[in-house]
C-alpha positions as a Markdown table, in Angstrom:
| # | Residue | x | y | z |
|---|---|---|---|---|
| 1 | Met | 0.0 | 0.0 | 0.0 |
| 2 | Ala | 2.8 | 2.4 | 0.8 |
| 3 | Ala | 4.3 | 1.8 | -2.7 |
| 4 | Leu | 1.0 | 2.9 | -4.2 |
| 5 | Leu | 1.0 | 6.1 | -2.2 |
| 6 | Val | 4.5 | 6.9 | -3.2 |
| 7 | Ala | 3.7 | 6.1 | -6.9 |
| 8 | Gly | 0.6 | 8.4 | -6.6 |
| 9 | Cys | 2.8 | 11.2 | -5.2 |
| 10 | Asp | 5.3 | 10.8 | -8.0 |
| 11 | Thr | 2.6 | 11.0 | -10.6 |
| 12 | Gln | 1.2 | 14.1 | -9.0 |
| 13 | Glu | 4.6 | 15.7 | -8.9 |
| 14 | Glu | 5.1 | 14.8 | -12.6 |
| 15 | Gln | 1.7 | 16.2 | -13.4 |
| 16 | Asp | 2.5 | 19.4 | -11.6 |
| 17 | Asp | 5.8 | 19.7 | -13.6 |
| 18 | Phe | 3.9 | 19.0 | -16.8 |
| 19 | Ala | 1.5 | 21.8 | -16.0 |
| 20 | Thr | 4.4 | 24.2 | -15.3 |
| 21 | Gln | 5.9 | 23.3 | -18.6 |
| 22 | Ala | 2.6 | 23.9 | -20.3 |
| 23 | Ser | 2.4 | 27.4 | -18.8 |
| 24 | Arg | 5.6 | 28.6 | -20.6 |
| 25 | Pro | 5.3 | 30.8 | -23.6 |
| 26 | Pro | 5.1 | 29.1 | -27.0 |
| 27 | Gln | 8.5 | 28.4 | -28.6 |
| 28 | Asn | 8.5 | 26.0 | -31.6 |
| 29 | Ile | 6.0 | 24.1 | -33.6 |
| 30 | Thr | 5.6 | 20.6 | -35.0 |
| 31 | Arg | 5.2 | 21.3 | -38.7 |
| 32 | Val | 2.3 | 19.3 | -40.1 |
| 33 | Asp | 0.7 | 19.5 | -43.6 |
| 34 | Ala | -3.1 | 19.5 | -44.2 |
| 35 | Ser | -3.1 | 15.7 | -44.6 |
| 36 | Gly | -1.6 | 15.2 | -41.1 |
| 37 | Asn | 1.9 | 14.3 | -42.3 |
| 38 | Val | 4.5 | 15.5 | -39.8 |
| 39 | Leu | 7.3 | 17.5 | -41.6 |
| 40 | Ser | 9.3 | 18.4 | -38.5 |
| 41 | Glu | 8.7 | 17.7 | -34.8 |
| 42 | Asp | 9.0 | 19.7 | -31.7 |
| 43 | Lys | 9.5 | 17.2 | -28.9 |
| 44 | Asp | 7.7 | 19.5 | -26.4 |
| 45 | Asp | 4.5 | 19.7 | -28.4 |
| 46 | Trp | 1.4 | 17.5 | -27.9 |
| 47 | Arg | 2.9 | 15.2 | -25.2 |
| 48 | Thr | 0.4 | 13.4 | -23.0 |
| 49 | Ala | 0.2 | 14.4 | -19.4 |
| 50 | Pro | 1.5 | 11.8 | -16.9 |
| 51 | Val | -2.0 | 11.2 | -15.4 |
| 52 | Tyr | -3.2 | 10.1 | -18.8 |
| 53 | Ala | -0.1 | 8.2 | -20.0 |
| 54 | Gly | -1.1 | 5.2 | -22.1 |
| 55 | Glu | -4.8 | 6.2 | -22.0 |
| 56 | Ile | -5.0 | 9.0 | -24.5 |
| 57 | Arg | -3.0 | 10.2 | -27.5 |
| 58 | Ile | -3.1 | 13.7 | -28.9 |
| 59 | Asp | -1.8 | 14.1 | -32.5 |
| 60 | Pro | -0.2 | 17.4 | -33.5 |
| 61 | Ala | -2.4 | 20.3 | -34.8 |
| 62 | Met | -2.9 | 20.3 | -38.5 |
| 63 | Pro | -2.1 | 22.1 | -40.6 |
| 64 | Asn | 0.7 | 23.9 | -38.8 |
| 65 | Pro | 1.5 | 26.6 | -39.7 |
| 66 | Val | -2.0 | 27.6 | -40.6 |
| 67 | Ser | -3.4 | 30.6 | -42.5 |
| 68 | Ser | -5.4 | 33.2 | -40.6 |
| 69 | Glu | -8.6 | 32.2 | -42.5 |
| 70 | Gly | -8.3 | 28.4 | -41.9 |
| 71 | Phe | -9.2 | 25.8 | -39.3 |
| 72 | Val | -6.9 | 23.8 | -37.0 |
| 73 | Thr | -7.8 | 20.1 | -36.5 |
| 74 | Ile | -6.4 | 18.0 | -33.7 |
| 75 | Arg | -7.0 | 14.2 | -33.5 |
| 76 | Val | -7.5 | 12.6 | -30.1 |
| 77 | Thr | -7.4 | 8.9 | -29.6 |
| 78 | Val | -8.7 | 7.4 | -26.4 |
| 79 | Thr | -7.5 | 3.8 | -25.7 |
| 80 | Val | -9.1 | 2.9 | -22.4 |
| 81 | Phe | -12.8 | 2.8 | -21.3 |
| 82 | Asp | -13.8 | 5.5 | -18.8 |
| 83 | Ala | -10.2 | 6.8 | -18.4 |
| 84 | Val | -11.0 | 10.3 | -19.5 |
| 85 | Tyr | -13.1 | 12.8 | -17.6 |
| 86 | Ser | -15.4 | 14.4 | -20.2 |
| 87 | Pro | -15.8 | 16.8 | -21.8 |
| 88 | Leu | -12.4 | 17.4 | -23.3 |
| 89 | Arg | -11.8 | 21.1 | -24.1 |
| 90 | Leu | -9.3 | 22.7 | -26.5 |
| 91 | Lys | -8.4 | 26.1 | -25.1 |
| 92 | Asn | -6.0 | 29.0 | -25.5 |
| 93 | Thr | -5.3 | 32.2 | -23.7 |
| 94 | Arg | -6.6 | 35.3 | -25.3 |
| 95 | Asp | -7.0 | 38.7 | -23.6 |
| 96 | Asp | -5.4 | 37.2 | -20.5 |
| 97 | Arg | -8.1 | 34.6 | -20.0 |
| 98 | Leu | -8.6 | 31.0 | -21.1 |
| 99 | Gln | -11.2 | 30.5 | -23.8 |
| 100 | Thr | -12.7 | 27.3 | -25.2 |
| 101 | Leu | -12.0 | 26.8 | -28.9 |
| 102 | Ser | -13.6 | 23.4 | -29.4 |
| 103 | Glu | -15.1 | 20.6 | -27.2 |
| 104 | Ile | -15.5 | 16.9 | -27.3 |
| 105 | Ala | -18.5 | 16.2 | -25.2 |
| 106 | Gln | -18.1 | 12.5 | -24.6 |
| 107 | Ala | -14.7 | 10.8 | -24.8 |
| 108 | Asn | -15.4 | 8.0 | -22.3 |
| 109 | Ser | -15.1 | 5.2 | -24.9 |
| 110 | Pro | -12.1 | 4.1 | -26.8 |
| 111 | Gly | -12.0 | 5.7 | -30.3 |
| 112 | Ala | -10.9 | 8.6 | -32.4 |
| 113 | Tyr | -12.2 | 12.1 | -31.8 |
| 114 | Leu | -11.5 | 15.5 | -33.4 |
| 115 | Phe | -11.1 | 19.0 | -32.2 |
| 116 | Arg | -11.7 | 21.6 | -35.0 |
| 117 | Ala | -11.2 | 25.3 | -34.3 |
| 118 | Pro | -11.4 | 28.3 | -36.5 |
| 119 | Val | -8.1 | 30.2 | -36.5 |
| 120 | Ser | -10.0 | 33.4 | -36.0 |
| 121 | Leu | -10.6 | 32.3 | -32.4 |
| 122 | Ile | -7.0 | 31.3 | -31.9 |
| 123 | Gly | -5.7 | 34.8 | -32.5 |
| 124 | Pro | -3.8 | 37.0 | -34.9 |
| 125 | Ala | -0.6 | 36.1 | -36.8 |
| 126 | Gly | 2.1 | 34.7 | -34.5 |
| 127 | Met | 2.7 | 31.8 | -32.3 |
| 128 | His | 0.0 | 30.6 | -29.9 |
| 129 | Arg | -0.1 | 27.8 | -27.3 |
| 130 | Leu | -3.2 | 25.5 | -27.3 |
| 131 | Phe | -4.2 | 23.4 | -24.3 |
| 132 | Val | -6.3 | 20.3 | -23.9 |
| 133 | Phe | -8.1 | 20.0 | -20.6 |
| 134 | Asp | -10.3 | 17.3 | -19.2 |
| 135 | Gly | -13.7 | 17.8 | -17.5 |
| 136 | Leu | -12.0 | 18.3 | -14.1 |
| 137 | Gly | -9.8 | 21.1 | -15.5 |
| 138 | Glu | -6.6 | 18.9 | -15.5 |
| 139 | Ile | -4.3 | 19.5 | -18.4 |
| 140 | Val | -4.1 | 16.6 | -20.8 |
| 141 | Ser | -1.7 | 18.0 | -23.5 |
| 142 | Tyr | -0.5 | 21.2 | -25.1 |
| 143 | Gly | 1.2 | 22.4 | -28.2 |
| 144 | Asp | 2.0 | 25.5 | -30.3 |
| 145 | Val | 0.4 | 26.7 | -33.5 |
| 146 | Leu | 1.8 | 29.3 | -35.8 |
| 147 | Val | -0.8 | 31.5 | -37.5 |
| 148 | Gln | 0.4 | 33.1 | -40.7 |
């Protein structure tokens, strides 16, 4: 039982570190074409949070970079029943507050889901950090998008 408590503490510390990393300013992007082909990878983008390791996968935003009149699509794959607290929300920070860009209402069953957000909601030309949160407000993943 003590080993489980220690493992839980380690996971929470890892999750807290992950959240701290997510709060940093955007730096680089994983370049992805409109078909989802990764052209170059930023190892910091779209990692899965420690509390969801092995239960959910977030693919890089596509396309990236994106034109100011386009849409960003992000594939989400859930691999374990009832592992995810729904809804999943794609958010960014704009005008110093978090705003929801897209939502997946039910992601409790294994399968593939999509976030789709208009770039007009993400922001003007430049680099922007997007976040995926679960229904409890826990960060699941994050990545950077370049609007051109």
